[in-house]
All heavy atoms as an XYZ file, in Angstrom:
889
protein
N      -4.809      7.552     15.859
C      -4.663      6.288     15.193
C      -5.941      6.005     14.428
O      -7.022      6.393     14.847
C      -4.385      5.189     16.219
C      -3.948      3.908     15.567
S      -3.506      2.604     16.736
C      -2.074      3.304     17.491
N      -5.837      5.303     13.340
C      -7.002      4.975     12.536
C      -6.798      3.686     11.772
O      -5.726      3.076     11.808
N      -7.838      3.302     11.072
C      -7.831      2.037     10.346
C      -8.769      2.172      9.157
O      -9.878      2.689      9.296
C      -8.302      0.930     11.287
C      -8.516     -0.470     10.758
C      -7.258     -1.050     10.167
C      -9.010     -1.358     11.895
N      -8.328      1.705      7.993
C      -9.138      1.706      6.785
C      -9.362      0.259      6.379
O      -8.416     -0.537      6.357
C      -8.426      2.466      5.644
C      -9.229      2.401      4.364
C      -8.152      3.898      6.038
N     -10.615     -0.095      6.071
C     -10.951     -1.450      5.625
C     -11.358     -1.447      4.160
O     -12.014     -0.515      3.694
C     -12.122     -2.016      6.439
C     -11.735     -2.553      7.778
C     -11.909     -1.778      8.904
C     -11.218     -3.835      7.916
C     -11.575     -2.260     10.157
C     -10.873     -4.329      9.160
C     -11.048     -3.539     10.284
N     -10.983     -2.521      3.472
C     -11.421     -2.775      2.107
C     -11.952     -4.201      2.023
O     -11.382     -5.121      2.623
C     -10.255     -2.664      1.112
C      -9.770     -1.268      0.894
C      -8.663     -0.805      1.569
C     -10.410     -0.429      0.003
C      -8.192      0.485      1.370
C      -9.950      0.863     -0.206
C      -8.841      1.317      0.481
N     -12.979     -4.375      1.245
C     -13.464     -5.716      0.936
C     -12.551     -6.290     -0.161
O     -12.129     -5.571     -1.069
C     -14.917     -5.648      0.441
C     -15.577     -6.984      0.265
C     -17.075     -6.872     -0.082
N     -17.318     -5.925     -1.169
C     -17.887     -4.724     -1.018
N     -18.272     -4.290      0.165
N     -18.072     -3.931     -2.055
N     -12.234     -7.571     -0.063
C     -11.379     -8.227     -1.035
C     -11.975     -9.568     -1.446
O     -12.545    -10.273     -0.615
C      -9.946     -8.432     -0.495
O      -9.195     -9.179     -1.464
C      -9.921     -9.182      0.827
N     -11.820     -9.898     -2.706
C     -12.246    -11.208     -3.203
C     -11.080    -12.203     -3.184
O     -11.262    -13.374     -3.480
C     -12.807    -11.073     -4.623
N      -9.873    -11.725     -2.836
C      -8.663    -12.560     -2.830
C      -7.842    -12.269     -1.579
O      -6.710    -11.770     -1.667
C      -7.824    -12.282     -4.084
O      -8.549    -12.534     -5.247
N      -8.390    -12.582     -0.418
C      -7.767    -12.220      0.850
C      -6.320    -12.702      0.948
O      -5.426    -11.920      1.271
C      -8.595    -12.747      2.028
C      -8.103    -12.367      3.423
C      -8.054    -10.854      3.607
C      -8.992    -13.003      4.482
N      -6.060    -13.958      0.666
C      -4.692    -14.487      0.807
C      -3.714    -13.790     -0.127
O      -2.601    -13.439      0.279
C      -4.677    -15.993      0.567
C      -5.321    -16.790      1.676
C      -5.260    -18.291      1.420
O      -4.413    -18.739      0.619
O      -6.074    -19.015      2.026
N      -4.092    -13.579     -1.386
C      -3.207    -12.922     -2.351
C      -2.915    -11.485     -1.956
O      -1.779    -11.014     -2.059
C      -3.815    -12.947     -3.753
C      -3.866    -14.344     -4.349
O      -3.107    -15.234     -3.903
O      -4.681    -14.544     -5.276
N      -3.950    -10.773     -1.508
C      -3.773     -9.374     -1.130
C      -2.898     -9.261      0.115
O      -1.983     -8.432      0.171
C      -5.148     -8.694     -0.942
C      -5.015     -7.345     -0.274
C      -5.845     -8.554     -2.287
N      -3.141    -10.098      1.113
C      -2.313    -10.067      2.326
C      -0.865    -10.414      1.982
O       0.070     -9.754      2.452
C      -2.885    -11.008      3.414
C      -1.891    -11.211      4.549
C      -4.200    -10.458      3.941
N      -0.668    -11.399      1.137
C       0.690    -11.770      0.732
C       1.381    -10.597      0.010
O       2.550    -10.305      0.254
C       0.660    -13.012     -0.159
C       2.026    -13.548     -0.494
C       2.037    -14.909     -1.210
N       0.887    -15.218     -2.027
C      -0.135    -16.013     -1.639
N      -0.135    -16.559     -0.447
N      -1.137    -16.263     -2.449
N       0.678     -9.898     -0.863
C       1.244     -8.738     -1.557
C       1.708     -7.677     -0.564
O       2.846     -7.200     -0.634
C       0.211     -8.141     -2.521
C       0.623     -6.822     -3.108
C       1.522     -6.754     -4.164
C       0.126     -5.631     -2.599
C       1.914     -5.532     -4.694
C       0.502     -4.408     -3.125
C       1.395     -4.360     -4.183
N       0.829     -7.301      0.357
C       1.169     -6.217      1.281
C       2.220     -6.626      2.309
O       3.001     -5.782      2.752
C      -0.088     -5.658      1.952
C      -0.877     -4.782      1.014
C      -1.953     -5.286      0.298
C      -0.530     -3.448      0.816
C      -2.660     -4.483     -0.589
C      -1.230     -2.643     -0.063
C      -2.295     -3.166     -0.767
O      -2.990     -2.370     -1.654
N       2.276     -7.899      2.684
C       3.297     -8.319      3.641
C       4.634     -8.615      2.949
O       5.678     -8.148      3.398
C       2.851     -9.543      4.463
O       2.499    -10.616      3.593
C       1.688     -9.192      5.373
N       4.605     -9.346      1.854
C       5.853     -9.759      1.212
C       6.444     -8.707      0.295
O       7.662     -8.590      0.190
C       5.631    -11.057      0.430
C       5.325    -12.238      1.331
C       5.072    -13.528      0.574
O       5.238    -13.551     -0.676
O       4.703    -14.524      1.234
N       5.616     -7.938     -0.390
C       6.125     -6.979     -1.362
C       6.235     -5.563     -0.798
O       7.181     -4.846     -1.072
C       5.234     -6.961     -2.616
C       5.080     -8.309     -3.302
C       6.388     -8.890     -3.835
N       7.089     -8.062     -4.780
C       6.823     -7.970     -6.074
N       5.852     -8.679     -6.605
N       7.527     -7.183     -6.861
N       5.232     -5.150     -0.018
C       5.225     -3.791      0.519
C       5.987     -3.708      1.842
O       6.611     -2.704      2.148
C       3.775     -3.272      0.674
C       3.735     -1.906      1.344
C       3.079     -3.218     -0.685
N       5.946     -4.773      2.642
C       6.657     -4.771      3.923
C       5.770     -4.559      5.128
O       6.269     -4.311      6.225
N       4.453     -4.650      4.940
C       3.536     -4.550      6.082
C       3.631     -5.835      6.904
O       4.138     -6.852      6.442
C       2.106     -4.344      5.591
N       3.116     -5.764      8.136
C       3.063     -6.964      8.973
C       1.621     -7.178      9.407
O       0.830     -6.233      9.483
C       3.981     -6.826     10.185
C       3.543     -5.787     11.190
C       4.428     -5.784     12.442
N       3.898     -4.895     13.444
C       2.973     -5.217     14.352
N       2.481     -6.447     14.381
N       2.532     -4.340     15.229
N       1.298     -8.425      9.681
C      -0.040     -8.726     10.179
C      -0.133     -8.213     11.603
O       0.654     -8.591     12.467
C      -0.337    -10.243     10.118
C      -1.672    -10.551     10.775
C      -0.328    -10.724      8.669
N      -1.081     -7.330     11.853
C      -1.299     -6.761     13.180
C      -2.349     -7.566     13.937
O      -2.209     -7.805     15.130
C      -1.713     -5.296     13.055
C      -1.904     -4.600     14.350
C      -0.921     -4.175     15.209
C      -3.144     -4.250     14.969
N      -1.483     -3.579     16.311
C      -2.846     -3.607     16.188
C      -4.484     -4.399     14.592
C      -3.835     -3.128     17.035
C      -5.468     -3.914     15.436
C      -5.133     -3.292     16.652
N      -3.403     -8.013     13.232
C      -4.479     -8.755     13.877
C      -5.224     -9.588     12.849
O      -5.528     -9.107     11.759
C      -5.459     -7.775     14.544
C      -6.647     -8.370     15.303
C      -6.177     -9.174     16.506
C      -7.606     -7.256     15.735
N      -5.490    -10.828     13.217
C      -6.339    -11.706     12.405
C      -7.709    -11.760     13.057
O      -7.815    -11.955     14.268
C      -5.759    -13.119     12.341
C      -4.511    -13.249     11.516
C      -4.750    -13.267     10.022
O      -5.919    -13.201      9.562
O      -3.752    -13.327      9.296
N      -8.750    -11.579     12.261
C     -10.122    -11.699     12.718
C     -10.845    -12.643     11.762
O     -10.329    -12.928     10.678
C     -10.814    -10.322     12.722
C     -10.205     -9.345     13.691
C     -10.903     -7.995     13.623
O     -11.141     -7.460     12.552
N     -11.233     -7.465     14.780
N     -12.039    -13.111     12.118
C     -12.768    -13.964     11.179
C     -12.974    -13.251      9.840
O     -13.535    -12.150      9.801
C     -14.107    -14.216     11.881
C     -13.815    -14.028     13.328
C     -12.763    -12.949     13.379
N     -12.452    -13.805      8.779
C     -12.585    -13.281      7.413
C     -11.909    -11.928      7.196
O     -12.126    -11.297      6.164
C     -14.056    -13.183      6.994
C     -14.748    -14.531      7.034
O     -14.118    -15.532      6.661
O     -15.919    -14.569      7.452
N     -11.132    -11.433      8.144
C     -10.438    -10.141      8.002
C      -9.004    -10.253      8.512
O      -8.742    -10.942      9.497
C     -11.128     -9.044      8.810
S     -12.757     -8.576      8.224
N      -8.125     -9.552      7.833
C      -6.741     -9.420      8.283
C      -6.429     -7.933      8.342
O      -6.675     -7.207      7.378
C      -5.766    -10.120      7.318
O      -6.086    -11.506      7.262
C      -4.327     -9.956      7.776
N      -5.885     -7.497      9.478
C      -5.479     -6.103      9.639
C      -3.957     -6.053      9.591
O      -3.277     -6.771     10.322
C      -6.003     -5.504     10.957
C      -7.534     -5.564     10.977
C      -5.510     -4.064     11.119
C      -8.155     -5.162     12.301
N      -3.452     -5.212      8.704
C      -2.022     -5.049      8.497
C      -1.569     -3.722      9.080
O      -2.365     -2.798      9.227
C      -1.706     -5.082      6.999
C      -2.210     -6.307      6.239
C      -1.990     -6.125      4.753
C      -1.539     -7.561      6.754
N      -0.270     -3.638      9.381
C       0.306     -2.391      9.875
C       1.617     -2.132      9.158
O       2.413     -3.049      8.932
C       0.547     -2.468     11.378
C       1.092     -1.169     11.946
C       1.231     -1.212     13.449
O       1.834     -2.179     13.949
O       0.744     -0.288     14.099
N       1.825     -0.885      8.803
C       3.064     -0.468      8.149
C       3.391      0.931      8.651
O       2.721      1.898      8.292
C       2.879     -0.461      6.626
C       4.121     -0.167      5.862
N       4.561      1.110      5.635
C       5.019     -1.000      5.279
C       5.674      1.060      4.926
N       5.969     -0.205      4.699
N       4.365      1.034      9.537
C       4.779      2.329     10.049
C       3.679      3.115     10.744
O       3.600      4.317     10.603
N       2.821      2.451     11.464
C       1.726      3.115     12.166
C       0.448      3.229     11.361
O      -0.589      3.617     11.895
N       0.484      2.902     10.089
C      -0.691      2.925      9.227
C      -1.324      1.537      9.250
O      -0.655      0.546      8.987
C      -0.282      3.306      7.801
C      -1.383      3.239      6.779
C      -2.621      3.807      7.007
C      -1.153      2.632      5.558
C      -3.623      3.764      6.058
C      -2.142      2.582      4.586
C      -3.377      3.151      4.840
N      -2.592      1.469      9.615
C      -3.294      0.189      9.664
C      -4.307      0.102      8.535
O      -5.045      1.048      8.264
C      -3.966     -0.001     11.016
C      -2.918     -0.193     12.094
C      -3.501     -0.571     13.405
N      -2.405     -0.706     14.366
C      -2.533     -0.483     15.640
N      -3.718     -0.158     16.152
N      -1.503     -0.616     16.452
N      -4.313     -1.063      7.920
C      -5.100     -1.312      6.735
C      -5.706     -2.695      6.855
O      -4.979     -3.666      7.061
C      -4.160     -1.227      5.526
C      -4.651     -1.439      4.132
C      -5.660     -0.360      3.759
C      -3.468     -1.385      3.178
N      -7.025     -2.793      6.779
C      -7.696     -4.078      6.922
C      -8.311     -4.552      5.626
O      -8.818     -3.755      4.830
N      -8.282     -5.855      5.416
C      -8.921     -6.473      4.263
C      -9.846     -7.562      4.767
O      -9.436     -8.411      5.568
C      -7.869     -7.073      3.313
C      -7.046     -6.021      2.641
C      -5.800     -5.676      3.132
C      -7.521     -5.360      1.520
C      -5.042     -4.694      2.531
C      -6.772     -4.369      0.905
C      -5.526     -4.036      1.408
N     -11.095     -7.523      4.302
C     -12.105     -8.497      4.715
C     -12.650     -9.206      3.493
O     -12.924     -8.575      2.455
C     -13.251     -7.810      5.460
S     -12.720     -7.072      7.016
N     -12.807    -10.523      3.609
C     -13.274    -11.347      2.500
C     -14.680    -10.941      2.076
O     -15.549    -10.667      2.899
C     -13.243    -12.817      2.896
N     -14.894    -10.903      0.776
C     -16.194    -10.583      0.202
C     -16.266    -11.079     -1.224
O     -15.294    -11.613     -1.756
N     -17.411    -10.897     -1.846
C     -17.593    -11.362     -3.218
C     -16.916    -10.461     -4.244
O     -16.373    -10.936     -5.227
C     -19.082    -11.475     -3.547
C     -19.775    -12.558     -2.741
O     -19.102    -13.540     -2.372
O     -20.979    -12.415     -2.476
N     -16.977     -9.163     -4.015
C     -16.406     -8.183     -4.938
C     -15.406     -7.301     -4.202
O     -15.696     -6.825     -3.110
C     -17.509     -7.293     -5.524
C     -18.511     -8.031     -6.383
C     -17.921     -8.496     -7.702
O     -17.084     -7.767     -8.274
O     -18.286     -9.596     -8.147
N     -14.237     -7.044     -4.787
C     -13.266     -6.182     -4.111
C     -13.661     -4.710     -4.186
O     -14.273     -4.272     -5.158
C     -11.973     -6.427     -4.891
C     -12.424     -6.821     -6.258
C     -13.717     -7.571     -6.053
N     -13.320     -3.967     -3.140
C     -13.437     -2.511     -3.159
C     -12.093     -1.962     -3.616
O     -11.070     -2.230     -2.979
C     -13.752     -1.976     -1.766
C     -15.136     -2.329     -1.289
C     -15.386     -1.866      0.136
O     -14.549     -2.150      1.010
O     -16.435     -1.239      0.350
N     -12.096     -1.224     -4.708
C     -10.836     -0.746     -5.281
C     -10.803      0.765     -5.472
O      -9.865      1.287     -6.057
C     -10.560     -1.432     -6.634
O     -11.641     -1.152     -7.531
C     -10.404     -2.938     -6.463
N     -11.796      1.478     -4.983
C     -11.818      2.932     -5.124
C     -10.821      3.572     -4.165
O     -10.553      3.054     -3.097
C     -13.220      3.468     -4.838
C     -14.262      2.993     -5.822
C     -13.977      3.419     -7.252
O     -13.608      4.592     -7.472
O     -14.097      2.568     -8.150
N     -10.329      4.731     -4.537
C      -9.405      5.462     -3.679
C      -7.965      5.060     -3.937
O      -7.661      4.273     -4.828
N      -7.084      5.614     -3.138
C      -5.653      5.345     -3.236
C      -5.129      5.001     -1.852
O      -5.390      5.717     -0.892
C      -4.901      6.584     -3.771
O      -5.422      6.923     -5.067
C      -3.408      6.332     -3.873
N      -4.390      3.909     -1.755
C      -3.723      3.525     -0.516
C      -2.331      4.144     -0.581
O      -1.565      3.856     -1.497
C      -3.625      1.990     -0.374
C      -2.842      1.608      0.872
C      -5.009      1.363     -0.383
N      -1.998      5.011      0.384
C      -0.718      5.721      0.349
C       0.135      5.355      1.550
O      -0.310      5.463      2.693
C      -0.933      7.249      0.323
O      -1.701      7.586     -0.835
C       0.392      7.992      0.287
N       1.361      4.929      1.275
C       2.348      4.641      2.298
C       3.351      5.792      2.300
O       3.901      6.138      1.259
C       3.062      3.317      2.021
C       2.148      2.132      2.149
C       1.498      1.620      1.036
C       1.915      1.545      3.383
C       0.648      0.534      1.151
C       1.061      0.472      3.509
C       0.425     -0.040      2.389
N       3.573      6.385      3.470
C       4.447      7.547      3.601
C       5.742      7.121      4.291
O       5.714      6.447      5.322
C       3.745      8.668      4.402
C       4.672      9.866      4.582
C       2.446      9.083      3.714
N       6.843      7.544      3.722
C       8.173      7.241      4.245
C       8.837      8.531      4.702
O       8.514      9.613      4.205
C       9.016      6.575      3.150
C       8.465      5.234      2.731
C       7.466      5.141      1.764
C       8.912      4.064      3.330
C       6.943      3.906      1.400
C       8.397      2.831      2.964
C       7.411      2.767      1.998
O       6.890      1.555      1.647
N       9.797      8.432      5.620
C      10.441      9.645      6.132
C      11.362     10.329      5.119
O      11.713     11.486      5.288
C      11.220      9.174      7.354
C      11.354      7.711      7.210
C      10.218      7.245      6.349
N      11.749      9.624      4.061
C      12.650     10.219      3.075
C      12.619      9.448      1.768
O      11.982      8.402      1.645
N      13.329      9.965      0.810
C      13.368      9.356     -0.523
C      13.909      7.930     -0.521
O      13.505      7.111     -1.348
C      14.209     10.208     -1.468
C      13.528     11.500     -1.868
C      14.352     12.248     -2.904
N      13.653     13.449     -3.338
C      13.842     14.000     -4.524
N      14.719     13.489     -5.378
N      13.163     15.085     -4.859
N      14.810      7.621      0.387
C      15.409      6.279      0.418
C      14.335      5.206      0.619
O      14.406      4.131      0.013
C      16.466      6.190      1.510
N      13.343      5.469      1.451
C      12.261      4.516      1.661
C      11.420      4.318      0.417
O      11.015      3.202      0.091
N      11.158      5.397     -0.290
C      10.397      5.316     -1.541
C      11.197      4.537     -2.580
O      10.660      3.666     -3.278
C      10.044      6.732     -2.055
C       9.347      6.666     -3.410
C       9.178      7.470     -1.043
N      12.478      4.829     -2.678
C      13.333      4.116     -3.635
C      13.400      2.627     -3.315
O      13.360      1.785     -4.225
C      14.735      4.714     -3.657
C      14.771      6.097     -4.299
O      13.853      6.442     -5.069
O      15.741      6.840     -4.015
N      13.495      2.269     -2.034
C      13.535      0.854     -1.644
C      12.224      0.164     -1.995
O      12.221     -0.984     -2.468
C      13.833      0.723     -0.148
N      11.098      0.848     -1.775
C       9.799      0.275     -2.155
C       9.743      0.076     -3.664
O       9.261     -0.957     -4.151
C       8.662      1.175     -1.682
N      10.253      1.022     -4.412
C      10.263      0.886     -5.878
C      11.132     -0.290     -6.309
O      10.776     -1.019     -7.236
C      10.731      2.176     -6.545
C      10.617      2.119     -8.023
N      11.670      1.737     -8.825
C       9.552      2.348     -8.846
C      11.267      1.748    -10.078
N       9.990      2.115    -10.120
N      12.261     -0.486     -5.647
C      13.117     -1.633     -5.970
C      12.349     -2.948     -5.811
O      12.516     -3.867     -6.611
C      14.359     -1.659     -5.077
C      15.355     -0.566     -5.412
O      15.231      0.066     -6.492
O      16.253     -0.329     -4.578
N      11.496     -3.041     -4.787
C      10.715     -4.261     -4.553
C       9.539     -4.413     -5.518
O       9.078     -5.516     -5.758
C      10.179     -4.279     -3.115
C      11.223     -4.395     -2.038
C      10.620     -4.631     -0.654
N       9.622     -3.658     -0.273
C       9.862     -2.479      0.318
N      11.116     -2.127      0.583
N       8.874     -1.667      0.649
N       9.051     -3.296     -6.047
C       7.810     -3.302     -6.825
C       7.967     -2.749     -8.236
O       6.966     -2.426     -8.881
C       6.752     -2.463     -6.090
C       6.361     -2.966     -4.719
C       5.697     -1.879     -3.909
C       5.453     -4.174     -4.856
N       9.170     -2.656     -8.740
C       9.411     -1.962    -10.007
C       8.548     -2.484    -11.154
O       8.076     -1.709    -11.980
C      10.886     -2.007    -10.381
O      11.318     -3.336    -10.541
N       8.318     -3.799    -11.209
C       7.526     -4.343    -12.319
C       6.044     -4.004    -12.203
O       5.295     -4.136    -13.170
C       7.728     -5.861    -12.451
C       6.965     -6.705    -11.458
C       7.608     -6.802    -10.077
O       8.657     -6.186     -9.815
O       7.029     -7.513     -9.241
N       5.602     -3.538    -11.039
C       4.204     -3.149    -10.843
C       4.019     -1.636    -10.846
O       2.888     -1.140    -10.814
C       3.687     -3.706     -9.512
C       3.758     -5.222     -9.340
C       3.367     -5.611     -7.927
C       2.891     -5.915    -10.363
N       5.122     -0.897    -10.875
C       5.076      0.569    -10.797
C       4.701      1.175    -12.141
O       5.086      0.667    -13.197
C       6.427      1.109    -10.347
N       3.944      2.268    -12.080
C       3.594      2.993    -13.299
C       4.819      3.649    -13.916
O       4.973      3.663    -15.130
C       2.544      4.069    -12.999
C       1.214      3.478    -12.567
O       1.032      2.249    -12.644
O       0.351      4.255    -12.138
N       5.660      4.231    -13.084
C       6.865      4.943    -13.503
C       7.871      4.882    -12.368
O       7.513      4.541    -11.240
C       6.554      6.424    -13.788
C       5.729      6.618    -15.054
O       6.181      6.169    -16.116
O       4.636      7.226    -14.958
N       9.119      5.283    -12.621
C      10.080      5.399    -11.528
C       9.651      6.508    -10.556
O       8.862      7.384    -10.921
C      11.389      5.779    -12.227
C      11.196      5.458    -13.661
C       9.719      5.562    -13.922
N      10.195      6.517     -9.338
C       9.888      7.608     -8.408
C      10.272      8.955     -9.015
O      11.239      9.061     -9.770
C      10.749      7.306     -7.186
C      11.036      5.851     -7.267
C      11.108      5.534     -8.741
N       9.487      9.968     -8.671
C       9.728     11.296     -9.221
C       9.303     12.361     -8.211
O       8.459     12.100     -7.352
C       8.989     11.486    -10.530
C       7.471     11.438    -10.366
C       6.771     11.180    -11.697
N       5.370     10.896    -11.534
C       4.849      9.732    -11.150
N       5.631      8.720    -10.877
N       3.554      9.562    -11.037
N       9.855     13.535     -8.385
C       9.477     14.666     -7.553
C       8.213     15.292     -8.142
O       8.134     15.554     -9.337
C      10.600     15.692     -7.493
C      10.207     16.939     -6.744
C      10.015     16.903     -5.370
C      10.001     18.138     -7.412
C       9.628     18.043     -4.671
C       9.621     19.271     -6.724
C       9.431     19.219     -5.359
O       9.046     20.345     -4.681
N       7.228     15.546     -7.286
C       5.984     16.209     -7.668
C       6.010     17.597     -7.034
O       5.793     17.735     -5.833
C       4.792     15.389     -7.173
C       3.453     15.980     -7.529
O       3.294     17.197     -7.595
N       2.484     15.111     -7.745
N       6.332     18.615     -7.860
C       6.498     19.961     -7.307
C       5.183     20.594     -6.862
O       5.177     21.445     -5.984
C       7.250     20.875     -8.277
C       6.550     21.058     -9.610
O       5.579     20.345     -9.908
O       7.003     21.943    -10.375
N       4.083     20.154     -7.402
C       2.795     20.711     -6.967
C       2.534     20.438     -5.489
O       2.038     21.274     -4.758
C       1.668     20.158     -7.817
C       0.316     20.698     -7.419
C      -0.784     20.241     -8.316
N      -2.026     20.859     -7.896
C      -3.087     20.952     -8.641
N      -3.062     20.476     -9.868
N      -4.177     21.504     -8.169
N       2.846     19.211     -5.050
C       2.590     18.819     -3.660
C       3.850     18.731     -2.809
O       3.771     18.385     -1.630
C       1.836     17.486     -3.628
C       0.502     17.574     -4.315
C       0.298     16.976     -5.551
C      -0.551     18.274     -3.748
C      -0.930     17.067     -6.191
C      -1.779     18.371     -4.380
C      -1.959     17.768     -5.604
O      -3.166     17.866     -6.239
N       5.011     18.985     -3.415
C       6.297     18.922     -2.726
C       6.517     17.538     -2.105
O       6.825     17.405     -0.922
C       6.405     20.027     -1.668
C       7.836     20.271     -1.216
O       8.771     19.970     -1.979
O       8.022     20.738     -0.080
N       6.315     16.516     -2.942
C       6.508     15.125     -2.519
C       7.338     14.376     -3.557
O       7.437     14.789     -4.711
C       5.166     14.375     -2.298
C       4.334     14.360     -3.578
C       4.391     14.967     -1.133
C       3.056     13.536     -3.495
N       7.914     13.284     -3.128
C       8.642     12.340     -3.979
C       7.791     11.087     -3.973
O       7.415     10.591     -2.902
C      10.023     12.094     -3.377
C      10.928     11.195     -4.158
C      11.446     11.574     -5.392
C      11.301      9.962     -3.637
C      12.312     10.758     -6.087
C      12.177      9.136     -4.328
C      12.678      9.535     -5.554
O      13.537      8.725     -6.231
N       7.440     10.534     -5.159
C       6.430      9.495     -5.185
C       6.530      8.577     -6.402
O       7.163      8.910     -7.395
C       5.042     10.138     -5.206
C       4.773     10.818     -6.528
C       3.457     11.549     -6.617
O       3.412     12.588     -7.241
N       2.396     11.053     -6.038
N       5.841      7.431     -6.291
C       5.503      6.613     -7.442
C       4.213      5.869     -7.109
O       3.796      5.786     -5.956
C       6.636      5.652     -7.836
C       6.772      4.425     -6.976
C       6.129      3.234     -7.292
C       7.577      4.453     -5.848
C       6.277      2.105     -6.492
C       7.728      3.335     -5.045
C       7.071      2.152     -5.370
N       3.578      5.366     -8.147
C       2.333      4.622     -8.004
C       2.517      3.203     -8.530
O       3.278      2.965     -9.464
C       1.204      5.283     -8.796
C       0.786      6.618     -8.264
C       1.384      7.778     -8.727
C      -0.203      6.718     -7.299
C       1.002      9.021     -8.246
C      -0.591      7.956     -6.804
C       0.012      9.110     -7.279
N       1.809      2.272     -7.913
C       1.775      0.881     -8.356
C       0.328      0.398     -8.232
O      -0.543      1.142     -7.785
C       2.713      0.016     -7.506
N       0.111     -0.854     -8.616
C      -1.220     -1.443     -8.546
C      -1.136     -2.744     -7.780
O      -0.244     -3.563     -8.033
C      -1.762     -1.705     -9.969
O      -1.720     -0.482    -10.706
C      -3.190     -2.214     -9.929
N      -2.066     -2.949     -6.820
C      -2.064     -4.199     -6.060
C      -2.764     -5.295     -6.864
O      -3.262     -5.045     -7.968
C      -2.630     -3.987     -4.643
C      -4.140     -4.022     -4.522
O      -4.858     -4.253     -5.520
O      -4.631     -3.823     -3.393
N      -2.790     -6.544     -6.375
C      -3.335     -7.659     -7.153
C      -4.798     -7.527     -7.569
O      -5.224     -8.189     -8.516
C      -3.155     -8.876     -6.226
C      -2.051     -8.507     -5.323
C      -2.163     -7.017     -5.136
N      -5.561     -6.677     -6.888
C      -6.963     -6.511     -7.258
C      -7.227     -5.205     -8.005
O      -8.367     -4.880     -8.299
C      -7.860     -6.579     -6.019
C      -7.940     -7.978     -5.450
C      -8.952     -8.114     -4.344
O      -8.885     -7.317     -3.371
O      -9.795     -9.015     -4.435
N      -6.180     -4.463     -8.313
C      -6.330     -3.253     -9.095
C      -6.399     -1.961     -8.310
O      -6.663     -0.900     -8.881
N      -6.165     -2.004     -6.996
C      -6.134     -0.779     -6.194
C      -4.886      0.030     -6.534
O      -3.809     -0.520     -6.718
C      -6.101     -1.091     -4.699
C      -7.388     -1.591     -4.138
C      -7.248     -1.958     -2.650
N      -8.354     -2.824     -2.313
C      -8.353     -4.140     -2.485
N      -7.286     -4.765     -2.929
N      -9.432     -4.839     -2.178
N      -5.038      1.335     -6.569
C      -3.892      2.217     -6.747
C      -3.185      2.340     -5.403
O      -3.805      2.620     -4.379
C      -4.345      3.604     -7.222
O      -5.019      3.456     -8.474
C      -3.163      4.550     -7.379
N      -1.864      2.110     -5.415
C      -1.049      2.200     -4.213
C       0.047      3.227     -4.488
O       0.765      3.124     -5.479
C      -0.432      0.837     -3.832
C       0.308      0.928     -2.512
C      -1.501     -0.244     -3.772
N       0.140      4.212     -3.595
C       1.136      5.272     -3.730
C       2.194      5.113     -2.640
O       1.877      4.763     -1.506
C       0.467      6.639     -3.581
C       1.427      7.796     -3.672
C       0.754      9.139     -3.414
O      -0.307      9.173     -2.737
O       1.308     10.155     -3.858
N       3.427      5.404     -3.005
C       4.555      5.381     -2.078
C       5.176      6.766     -2.169
O       5.567      7.202     -3.246
C       5.552      4.294     -2.481
C       4.929      2.928     -2.507
C       4.230      2.491     -3.635
C       4.986      2.092     -1.407
C       3.620      1.242     -3.643
C       4.386      0.852     -1.411
C       3.695      0.429     -2.536
N       5.251      7.475     -1.031
C       5.705      8.860     -1.090
C       6.466      9.294      0.148
O       6.361      8.677      1.202
C       4.517      9.805     -1.307
C       3.674     10.002     -0.054
C       2.675     11.126     -0.223
O       1.986     11.213     -1.228
N       2.589     11.983      0.753
N       7.206     10.370     -0.019
C       7.806     11.078      1.109
C       7.561     12.560      0.885
O       7.552     13.038     -0.251
C       9.306     10.784      1.219
O       9.996     11.263      0.083
N       7.318     13.282      1.980
C       7.163     14.723      1.902
C       8.549     15.349      1.870
O       9.462     14.915      2.561
C       6.366     15.245      3.111
C       4.904     14.845      3.054
C       4.462     13.720      3.733
C       4.007     15.577      2.311
C       3.137     13.327      3.684
C       2.664     15.196      2.261
C       2.229     14.086      2.950
N       8.706     16.392      1.082
C      10.015     17.008      0.896
C      10.285     18.147      1.857
O      11.401     18.640      1.918
C      10.133     17.522     -0.549
C      10.093     16.410     -1.578
C      11.368     15.593     -1.595
O      12.445     16.165     -1.874
O      11.296     14.381     -1.346
N       9.327     18.604      2.615
C       9.552     19.748      3.511
C      10.265     19.342      4.787
O      10.414     18.259      5.170
C       8.252     20.452      3.874
C       7.264     19.583      4.592
N       6.385     18.788      3.905
C       7.022     19.363      5.890
C       5.634     18.126      4.782
N       6.013     18.464      5.998
């Protein structure tokens, strides 16, 4: 099990995005930090002056149906429709969260 933290300048907006749009749930509230969980993946956001936006937050689904459902919820924020990536043998799409972080939604095809 693990946990990744990001600093955020918009804690409420970011938490609302990941809970209402992505489908994560609040796992733990701490002073100035909220830890979210989505399918065993834990992601924390802590209030700060400047957001950390480097890297890619990736949510993995057991099959294409989960990726397609995520795209249905986030289509206006998605770069493109879901597609097969033969280099990595995954089905995926990318979107952007309210602070500009790249968010990937994927399933492995093997």
